[in-house]
PLY file of the C-alpha trace (Angstrom):
ply
format ascii 1.0
element vertex 296
property float x
property float y
property float z
element edge 295
property int vertex1
property int vertex2
end_header
0.00 0.00 0.00
1.52 3.29 -1.09
1.35 6.86 0.18
2.41 9.87 -1.87
4.55 12.70 -0.54
2.87 15.27 -2.81
-0.20 15.71 -0.57
-0.57 18.83 1.55
-2.09 17.99 4.93
-3.02 20.18 7.89
-0.72 20.44 10.89
-1.47 18.21 13.87
-2.04 20.28 16.99
-4.16 18.13 19.31
-3.32 14.53 20.15
-4.78 12.18 22.74
-3.28 8.95 24.08
-6.01 6.63 25.35
-5.47 3.87 27.88
-7.98 1.73 29.74
-10.54 1.39 26.97
-10.55 -2.16 28.34
-9.95 -1.85 32.05
-7.88 -5.04 32.43
-5.25 -4.19 29.78
-2.60 -2.92 32.13
0.14 -1.60 29.82
-2.04 1.18 28.43
-3.54 1.92 31.83
-0.11 2.15 33.44
1.37 4.32 30.69
-1.48 6.80 30.73
-1.47 7.06 34.52
2.31 7.57 34.40
1.94 10.34 31.82
-0.95 11.97 33.68
1.43 12.47 36.61
4.26 13.72 34.38
3.57 14.32 30.70
7.06 15.62 29.79
7.87 12.38 27.92
4.95 12.78 25.51
4.96 16.51 24.94
6.21 17.73 21.57
6.75 21.32 20.41
3.57 22.88 19.06
1.43 19.86 19.99
-1.00 19.45 22.88
-0.84 15.78 23.93
-3.47 14.62 26.42
-3.16 11.24 28.22
-6.62 9.94 29.06
-8.19 6.97 30.86
-11.20 6.08 28.75
-13.07 3.64 31.02
-12.23 4.51 34.65
-14.92 2.27 36.20
-13.62 -0.77 34.32
-10.04 0.15 35.31
-11.10 0.38 38.96
-12.65 -3.11 38.75
-9.81 -4.44 36.53
-12.36 -5.83 34.08
-12.78 -5.49 30.31
-15.92 -3.39 30.70
-18.76 -2.73 33.15
-21.88 -3.12 31.00
-20.87 -3.17 27.33
-17.64 -2.99 25.33
-16.57 0.67 25.13
-14.50 -0.13 22.05
-17.71 -0.95 20.16
-19.82 1.89 21.58
-18.96 4.81 19.29
-21.79 4.29 16.80
-23.74 7.24 15.50
-26.83 5.77 17.16
-25.15 5.69 20.57
-23.52 9.10 20.24
-26.79 10.76 19.23
-28.98 8.98 21.81
-30.65 11.19 24.45
-28.36 11.21 27.46
-29.67 9.65 30.63
-29.03 7.17 33.39
-30.91 4.42 31.53
-28.08 4.17 28.99
-25.33 1.62 29.66
-22.35 3.15 31.44
-20.03 2.69 28.44
-22.51 4.41 26.11
-22.65 7.36 28.50
-18.87 7.35 28.60
-18.69 7.25 24.78
-20.92 10.34 24.63
-18.67 12.11 27.14
-15.50 11.19 25.22
-17.14 12.38 22.01
-17.88 15.73 23.65
-14.30 16.10 24.88
-12.39 14.87 21.82
-14.94 15.25 19.01
-17.54 15.61 17.86
-16.75 12.64 15.66
-16.57 13.48 11.97
-16.33 17.25 12.48
-13.48 19.77 11.98
-13.47 20.31 15.77
-12.41 16.71 16.51
-8.93 15.94 17.80
-6.37 15.47 15.05
-4.96 12.14 16.31
-6.06 9.62 18.90
-3.59 6.85 19.75
-5.22 3.94 21.58
-2.95 1.69 23.64
-4.41 -1.81 23.97
-3.05 -5.28 24.66
-4.13 -8.77 23.72
-3.66 -12.27 25.08
-2.75 -13.47 21.57
0.83 -13.90 20.41
0.74 -11.11 17.81
3.65 -8.94 18.89
3.54 -5.23 18.02
0.72 -4.24 15.69
-0.51 -0.91 14.35
-4.20 -0.76 13.41
-5.10 1.35 10.40
-8.74 2.26 9.78
-8.49 3.57 6.21
-6.22 2.87 3.25
-6.80 6.49 2.15
-5.39 8.05 5.32
-2.02 9.14 3.92
-0.98 10.80 7.17
-1.37 7.54 9.08
0.34 5.54 6.35
3.39 7.80 6.58
3.32 7.56 10.38
3.24 3.78 10.25
6.09 3.68 7.75
8.10 5.93 10.08
7.38 3.78 13.15
8.22 0.52 11.35
11.60 1.93 10.28
12.26 3.39 13.74
11.75 0.08 15.57
13.54 -2.10 12.98
14.85 -4.76 13.10
12.04 -5.49 15.58
8.77 -6.39 13.90
5.78 -4.04 13.85
2.99 -5.21 11.55
0.03 -3.22 10.23
-3.56 -4.47 10.32
-5.96 -2.67 7.96
-9.50 -2.83 9.28
-11.72 -1.31 6.61
-13.90 -4.28 5.66
-17.43 -2.74 5.62
-19.01 -5.62 7.54
-16.30 -5.88 10.18
-15.35 -2.34 11.13
-16.45 -1.41 14.60
-16.80 2.00 16.14
-13.82 2.21 18.47
-12.83 4.99 20.86
-10.13 6.19 18.46
-12.70 6.67 15.69
-13.57 10.05 17.20
-10.34 11.55 15.78
-9.53 12.68 12.26
-6.60 10.23 12.26
-7.29 7.18 14.47
-4.34 4.89 15.26
-4.49 1.68 17.25
-1.40 0.32 19.01
-1.96 -3.33 19.97
0.74 -5.41 21.67
0.71 -8.99 22.94
0.80 -11.46 24.45
-0.12 -10.10 27.83
-2.57 -11.76 30.26
-5.53 -9.68 31.37
-4.92 -7.84 34.61
-1.15 -8.38 34.36
1.68 -5.97 33.49
4.59 -7.43 31.51
7.68 -5.25 31.24
8.51 -6.17 27.63
4.95 -5.44 26.42
4.87 -2.20 28.41
8.18 -0.98 26.97
7.29 -1.99 23.39
4.07 0.01 23.61
5.88 2.96 25.18
8.49 3.05 22.39
5.89 2.89 19.61
3.83 5.73 21.11
6.94 7.89 21.50
7.90 7.28 17.86
4.36 8.23 16.79
4.69 11.54 18.63
8.16 12.10 17.13
6.65 11.67 13.66
3.94 14.23 14.44
6.53 16.77 15.60
8.62 16.25 12.44
5.49 16.52 10.29
4.55 19.84 11.90
8.08 21.15 11.32
7.53 20.68 7.60
9.74 17.64 7.08
8.90 16.17 3.68
8.50 12.43 3.87
9.19 10.49 0.67
6.59 8.30 -0.97
6.38 5.02 0.89
4.94 1.55 0.56
3.48 -0.10 3.64
2.75 -3.82 3.83
-0.57 -4.46 5.55
-2.73 -7.40 6.53
-6.32 -6.78 5.50
-9.17 -8.03 7.69
-11.54 -10.20 5.69
-13.68 -11.97 8.31
-13.81 -13.36 11.82
-14.19 -17.03 12.65
-15.70 -18.02 16.00
-15.05 -21.28 17.77
-17.43 -24.06 16.68
-20.25 -24.56 19.14
-22.25 -27.55 20.34
-26.09 -27.69 20.11
-26.34 -25.87 23.46
-24.36 -22.94 22.06
-21.26 -23.69 24.11
-17.82 -23.34 22.54
-16.68 -26.95 22.60
-13.36 -27.35 20.68
-10.13 -25.62 21.44
-7.45 -24.33 19.11
-5.41 -27.02 17.42
-1.85 -27.15 18.81
-0.52 -26.36 15.30
-2.40 -23.03 15.34
-1.96 -22.02 18.97
0.33 -18.95 19.30
0.90 -18.85 15.51
-0.41 -15.34 14.82
0.58 -13.95 11.41
1.75 -17.34 10.17
0.15 -18.73 6.97
-2.89 -20.96 7.34
-3.69 -22.99 4.22
-6.89 -24.79 3.20
-6.95 -28.17 4.95
-4.59 -27.11 7.76
-5.66 -28.06 11.32
-7.61 -25.27 12.99
-9.56 -26.63 15.98
-9.48 -29.81 18.02
-12.36 -31.31 19.98
-11.92 -32.73 23.46
-12.10 -36.25 22.05
-9.21 -35.54 19.67
-11.10 -34.86 16.43
-9.40 -32.29 14.17
-11.41 -29.57 12.43
-9.60 -28.23 9.35
-9.60 -24.78 7.80
-12.10 -24.76 4.92
-11.21 -21.49 3.19
-10.35 -21.09 -0.47
-6.83 -19.71 -0.06
-3.96 -18.94 2.29
-4.72 -16.50 5.10
-2.76 -15.08 8.05
-4.73 -15.45 11.30
-4.27 -13.03 14.16
-5.99 -12.30 17.47
-5.69 -16.06 17.99
-6.71 -16.97 21.52
-9.67 -15.98 23.59
-11.13 -13.63 20.99
-12.73 -14.87 17.78
-10.01 -15.67 15.25
-9.45 -12.79 12.86
-8.50 -13.92 9.39
-6.41 -11.67 7.16
-5.34 -11.61 3.53
-1.90 -10.18 2.98
-1.69 -7.19 0.65
1.63 -5.93 -0.65
0 1
1 2
2 3
3 4
4 5
5 6
6 7
7 8
8 9
9 10
10 11
11 12
12 13
13 14
14 15
15 16
16 17
17 18
18 19
19 20
20 21
21 22
22 23
23 24
24 25
25 26
26 27
27 28
28 29
29 30
30 31
31 32
32 33
33 34
34 35
35 36
36 37
37 38
38 39
39 40
40 41
41 42
42 43
43 44
44 45
45 46
46 47
47 48
48 49
49 50
50 51
51 52
52 53
53 54
54 55
55 56
56 57
57 58
58 59
59 60
60 61
61 62
62 63
63 64
64 65
65 66
66 67
67 68
68 69
69 70
70 71
71 72
72 73
73 74
74 75
75 76
76 77
77 78
78 79
79 80
80 81
81 82
82 83
83 84
84 85
85 86
86 87
87 88
88 89
89 90
90 91
91 92
92 93
93 94
94 95
95 96
96 97
97 98
98 99
99 100
100 101
101 102
102 103
103 104
104 105
105 106
106 107
107 108
108 109
109 110
110 111
111 112
112 113
113 114
114 115
115 116
116 117
117 118
118 119
119 120
120 121
121 122
122 123
123 124
124 125
125 126
126 127
127 128
128 129
129 130
130 131
131 132
132 133
133 134
134 135
135 136
136 137
137 138
138 139
139 140
140 141
141 142
142 143
143 144
144 145
145 146
146 147
147 148
148 149
149 150
150 151
151 152
152 153
153 154
154 155
155 156
156 157
157 158
158 159
159 160
160 161
161 162
162 163
163 164
164 165
165 166
166 167
167 168
168 169
169 170
170 171
171 172
172 173
173 174
174 175
175 176
176 177
177 178
178 179
179 180
180 181
181 182
182 183
183 184
184 185
185 186
186 187
187 188
188 189
189 190
190 191
191 192
192 193
193 194
194 195
195 196
196 197
197 198
198 199
199 200
200 201
201 202
202 203
203 204
204 205
205 206
206 207
207 208
208 209
209 210
210 211
211 212
212 213
213 214
214 215
215 216
216 217
217 218
218 219
219 220
220 221
221 222
222 223
223 224
224 225
225 226
226 227
227 228
228 229
229 230
230 231
231 232
232 233
233 234
234 235
235 236
236 237
237 238
238 239
239 240
240 241
241 242
242 243
243 244
244 245
245 246
246 247
247 248
248 249
249 250
250 251
251 252
252 253
253 254
254 255
255 256
256 257
257 258
258 259
259 260
260 261
261 262
262 263
263 264
264 265
265 266
266 267
267 268
268 269
269 270
270 271
271 272
272 273
273 274
274 275
275 276
276 277
277 278
278 279
279 280
280 281
281 282
282 283
283 284
284 285
285 286
286 287
287 288
288 289
289 290
290 291
291 292
292 293
293 294
294 295
């Protein structure tokens, strides 16, 4: 995927770093709380950078959410619903975040929102891109990938019309997801914490250079494109009965071919992948398996 250097884009003046969208993902929570106490590390000349805990009640309880997933709550229907105590807590919180950092889809919205989330799956460092037409974000991701090399930092493009969800970062003009794993829920791992910290600092460095007028050359970014999600097979009672096949467990980003083992039942029966071509699964573990086609 290519981005041209000939585009003229507006300067980035307001940036938010979100942590705690899921209250049990401790790297983002810890980083944001650290930066709320002392934001010197994330401040860049000419840029207002605001660290923000998105779901404080879930953070307090160390749970993913209180009533509903905040990272799915930023729909137009939710954001325009009459405010009131009968709304789920996370919907009320989404409306509040939209008032502070939006309104979503308007010129008044924050320029960039960086969300810091972790996963239990073995997917390493991943940047989540919402649009293949966002040239600013493509250049940022190219910059970050080069800055962390030779360490790996892959890009997941999530613009499939049936699979895009309305995340907290979607309030901004340029939404960027930073996802790092594996990290158990409610646990802080130093290597995951530091990897996330480094990526966020490189993102802010890019923004400062961009505002200074640095001209970035045309770039090509390799992305994995979300095509569908595959849930665990279920028994007649609706219970998820098989587990991941040992050949797939912890193999995020590795090729999965038609006929390869995918699930295994408790009695040892293998369920094979039935797709029509090679895919690259990620978010492999407790979430539904996300299946990606690789685009060069």
